C-alpha positions, 0 to 999 in steps of 0.5 A: 562482167568480170568486174561484176563478179568481183563486186560480189566478193567485195560485198562478202569481204565487207561483211567480214570487216563489219565484225563477223570475223569468225564466220564467212559468207558462202561464195556466190560468185557469178560463174559459168553455170551448166545452164548458160546459153550456148553462143559466141566464141566463148559464148561469152559463157556468162548468164545474162540474169542479174546477180542474186546475192543471198546475204542472210545470216543463216548462210554464215558458217560457224568458223573461218576455216571454211575459207582459210585453214585454221593453221593460218594466223589471225594477222595473216587472215586479216592481211588477206582480207585487207588485200582482197578488199583492195583488189575488189576496189581496184576492179570496181574503180579502175577496171583492173587490179594491181599485179603487186597486190595479187602477188602479195595475196598469192604469197599469203595464200601459199599455205592454204587456198580455198577454191572460191579464192582461187577462182577470184585470183584466176579471173584477175589474171585475165582482162583485169590485168591489161598492163601485163604482156602475154608472157608475164600474164601467162606466168601469173596464170600458171602460178595461180593455177598451180597453187590452186591445184596444189592446195585443193585439186579435188575441189576445183569446179567447172567454173575454174576450168572454164575460166582458165579456158576463157583467159587462154582464149583471150591471150591466144594460147595453144591448148591441147584439148585432149590433154585438157579434158583428160586433166579435168576432175569434173565433167565438162559442159557445153561451154567447155567444148565451146571454149575449146573450139574458140581457143583452137580457132583463135590460135589457128590450130586446125588439128585441134579444131577438128578434134574438138568438132569430133567431140562435139558431134560425138556428144550430140551437142547442137551447133549454135550461131557462134559455132557456125560463125567460127567454122565459116571463119576457119574455112575462109582463113583456109581460102575454102570458100565453097565450104564456107558457103556451105556452112552459111546455107546450113545456117540458113536452113536451121533458121540461124542468123547469117548476117555475121557469116555473110560479112565474113564471106564478103571479107573473104572474097575481098581478100581473094579479089573475087569482086563479082562474088563480093558484089553479089553478097553486097547486093543480096545481103546489104551490109552496114556502113561499118562492115563496108569499111571493114571490107574496104580495109581488107581490099586495101590490105590484100593488093585489091585497092583498085576495087575499093570505090566499088564497095564505098558506093554501097555506103548509105549514111551521109559521109559526115556521119561516117567520117570518124570510121573512114578516118580510122580506116585510112589511118589503119591502112596507112599504119600497116603500110597499105598506102595505096588503099588509103590513097584510093579512099581519099581520092574516091571522096575527093571527087565529091565537091561537097566534101571539102571540109571532110577531105581536109580531115582525111588528108591530115589523118593520112599525112600524120600517120605517114609521119608516125610510121616514118615513111620516106620524106620524099613520099610524104612531101609528094603527097602533101604537095599533091593534096594542096588543092584540097587542103591548102595547109597540107605542107604547113600541117606536115611541117608542124607535126614533123617538128613536134616529132623531131623529124628534122630531115622531113622538116627541111624537105617540107620547107623546100617544097613550101619555098618552091610553092612560093609559101613563106617560111617563117622563122618560128618554124625553126624554133623546135629544131633549135631547141632539139639541137641544143639538147641533142647535139649542141652549139655546132648544130645551132649554127648549122640550123642558122646557116640553113635558115640563111641559105633558105632566105628565111628571116632571122628575126629578133625573137629567134636570135634572142630566145632560141640562138643566143641562149644556146651558144657561147656568150661568155665573150660577147665580142667573140659571139658577135664576131661568129655571127658576123662571120655567117654574113648576118647583118649587124642590124639583125644580130646586134640588138637581140644580143644586147637584149639577151645579155640584159636578160642575163644581167650582163650590163657591163658586157652590153656597155662594152659592145656598145662602146666598141661599135657604131651599130644603131640601137633600137632602145624600145626592145631593150627597155623591159630587159634593162629594167629587169637587169637593174632590179637584179643588179642595182647598177645605176651607173651602167643603166644610165650609161646605156641610155645615154651611149647613143643620142637616140637613147635619151629619148627613152629615159621617160619610157624607162622610168614608166616601165620601172615604176610600174614593174616593182614599186616596192623595190624602188624608193625615192633614194634610188630615184635620186641616184638615177637623176644625179647620174643622168645629170652627170652625163648631161642627158636631155629630154623633152618638156613633154617627157619632163612633165610626165615624169614629174607627175609620176614621181609625185604620185609614186613618192609622197616624200619626194619633196623632202630632203631630195632635189629630184625635181630640180635635177629633172628640170635640169635635163629639159631641152626645149628644142626637143619636141618629140616624145616616145610616149606620144600617141601616135608614136613618131616614126622616128622611134619605130622599128621595122614592124612598127613602120610596116603597120604604120604604112598600112594605116597611112595607106588606108587613110590615104596619107603622104607616105614618102617618109615612111617608105624612105625609112623602111628602105633604109631599115630593109637595106640595113637588114639585107632584105632585098625583095622588100627594099625593091618593093618599097622602091617600086612603091615610091616610083608608083606614087611619084615620090622623088628617089632621094640620094640616101635611098639610092646609096642604100640600094647601091650597097644592097645590090652589091651585097647581093651580087646584083651588079647590073642594078648597082651599075645603073645606080652609079650611072644615074648618080653620075658624080652629082653627089658624093658616093661613100668610098666603102661602097665604091670599094665593095663594088670594085671587089664584086667586079674583081670576083667576076673577073671584070678587072678593067671595070674595077679599075675604071670605077675607082679611076672615074668616080671623082665625087667620093665621100672619104669620111670613113676609114676604108682600110679593111675594104681596100685590103679585101679588094687587094686580097681578092685581086691577089687570089684571082687570075689577074694577080699581077695587077695587085701592085697597080691596084694598090698604087691607084688606091693610095693615089686616090686616097682610099687608103694609106700604106700599112703592113696589111696593105702590103701583105697581098704583094708577098702572098702572091709569090708565096702562093706560087712557091716563088721564094726568090720573088717573095724575098725580093718583094719583102726586102723592097717593102722593108727598104721603101716603106719600112714595113715587114709584111708576111714575115711569119709566112715568109720565115715558115716557107724558108724554114720548110725549104731549108734543105732544098734551097741553098739561100734559105739560111741567108734569107732567114737571117735577113728577115730576122734582122729586118724584124729586129731592126723595125721592132726588137729582138723579142719580136724577131724571136717570137716570129721565128718561134711561131714559124718553127711551131708551124712546122713542128720543129721541137728542138729549135723551139726549145732552144729559143724558149730556154734562152729568150723571152717572148714578145707578148704583143707579137703573140697577141697580134699574130693570134688575132691574125692567124685565128681567122684561118683557124691555125692555132696549132703553133700557139698550142705547140709553143705552150706545150714546149714552154718551160714551167718558169714562164707562168705569165706567158703560159697563162696568156697563151691559154687565154688566147687559145681558149678565146680562139676555140670559143670563136670556132666552137672547137670543144675538142681542142678546148678539152685537149688544152685543159688536159695539157694545163692540168699536166702543167698545173696551170689554171684558167683565168676567171674569164677563160674558165667561164668561156671553157665551161660554156663551150662544153655545156653548150656542146653537151660535153661532160665537164671534167671532174674538177669542175663538179665541185665548183658552185659557179659551174652549177649556176652556169649549168642551170642557166642552160 
């Protein structure tokens, strides 16, 4: 109705704009008239007859002064005219007005404000300004009212006062009725008293209410239905049910409708828990389903939830028709923390077996509201589990909502519940958590989430790593990145390929080649083809593209697929000269492809390059790549299982089973992949299937399962496999050492010795030095450490390893760990004399320096260790090792003495850095850097590189910042690689970069990448 009123004024303003600038239409706004029917809280005081808008010319007046003062400039009048028009348009189109426009009009009208304009502006302060809060709306209303009174108080009409009351009632603002009536310049009408009554009722002021009631009686104004309803509501709010019932009886006697009053009575009895009276009303005065749900909500909000089923039994319409209102009631109860009421409604409908579909909606609505109000995770999880009988996806739905809202704690609680229920937790559930971790916390949180996935036995798949882990962690040095992932005990088969794909997507071809050249991990080229093509178009690095495709034997099979994708991706950017470069490079690297692939490529080349035969030898080079012995192609349909990844093979196995084909080879290959990916359950499932089909368990399957069982501490199963092999075929030496190490960890020392002693058919083709050291180190730290020397002797005897400094370290570590300096020194000298090795010289020097004041032979032993180091290596190595020991103990003066007189051994620093950073002990290097004289620029820069690499490895951004500050003090800059690593480390941990880097263009490029 407010919009209709403003529409009238818009018509008036339109007339002004059509040329009659000097005349004005009398205002015929739709107002609160004295003949308005009585009713409603405000009655809503609006006559229902249609608008009558006289627009005849005789209604115009001769001058503009009737609306605005003649003192107002013509431009000001036009401004007001324009603003009023905009105001009217807003009210019609949007159902609201612009507060800014309203304020501008108030400023323009400050000199003179006609009553008709002030009435319009008053109406704009009410429902047409929904975006304003109560206090700001009141300020605006006061401003308009004061302006109206200031300019023409004597011209204010009854409509002004009733409009003011209407707005005050809508905003529940206290009004003293006596003061309000005393301030009126016109006589109030019935609507005025009705509005005053409603204001008093809505604000809950009983004294004002009775004041108005007294005035109504004094004026002999008849009570209408709405007035009675107000009184009923007031009595109910004061728990005076007897008076409320009396009012209802009076309404009945005067033939007024009592439907609304009985609904209020029912709600009142529901709030008080008077169920017999409530039921009587429901029986005698049937309520609509909407009112019944309202009564239900009152019961739920007043600790009377147990009676909700009584009311719900009165519902008449089908539940499907009431579903939106029921869901709304459940949501409102939940939102106000009336959980018991909401649950009672849900449980009531759950008893109806035909309500399954509707029940799902009720349950999901309830659970979503619990998440929104941030209910305890234990409660939400419990309810979700309880409702799974009606909504099997309850846990999954809660997890999805929790992920969207960033409720990480709830997500993990739901994941635990899903795991307990035997539900699969898929890796993509963690993607939102990883994204939030990147933006809110940084790299450390990414690794924490990754660890939680691993602990929860959730598959860390290709997409998760490539798209949600590697983009959010430091990959400036991919080798360090790979090391950090391996340190989390994630299989290389899982982490390696996604890292290659990610680096290719960043055009880091050289880093990809470096990783491939320095590892023997298998490469599934299929996943690399598209990122490799993208990297080529961005870099035009033909040499490294070809190198990657030929760096593993299976890569050459994908040359045809590479060209197929390349030629179909961006033809306009690839010409025959580019093709010539590729073919020359493939021929140079002696690549080989099948005849089938060559024929395919020949056809594609001829179709794509019309000038192929002119001045090029592409076809001759292509022919030179053909190897007639190769019969398989990755372009064949179906693709050979040889070129399939895990998911492809799983689908292929399903197809083979459906067609009842021979599946032994597929099962064997799947076991191989599952073992490499450390998927124990799936590997065992394939093993059982092989046995069920009656296929032979091959030697390769047994060895793969042996390693898998050892990695997962399934020692009994590993023992069974070794027993079944019984030296009938060779076992890899690495697997034997891993098994022995696992036995030592569970204190089965004798069995560990026996396994090495008794297995004679051993495959020693691979280097097992690191496995031997791990076994010796584990034994040295166990309660059977005295057997370490015997184990070393046995390993050397059985040719599992050769004696190196690393193999001898555990022998020195044992007495050092027990603070037995004498024994440690004796063992050290024995190693030096017998093997010409100096194991743990740094640790021994550190222990001797630490006990220099309490151990009288300390100086003598220090000199002996120093001499041995100098004899076996050189003076620089001895000085550098001694310096590291002093730095470990923070002996600054002695450090300065060495640094001022001696040069350091760079190789020793690098060697010890690689050794000690495994334990996170980088402080000695930092102290050396701090004390190093400024003349040693090359050595200082090397130390910075070593330190920043270590901090990257550990994700220690605080230490990196500290190093940067120390470098600034020494006027030292990072190398290009270290600077890139430093920037990535800070950016990926959401740490602001130092101001120096703000001017660096490379930084902005890196920043945009993340």
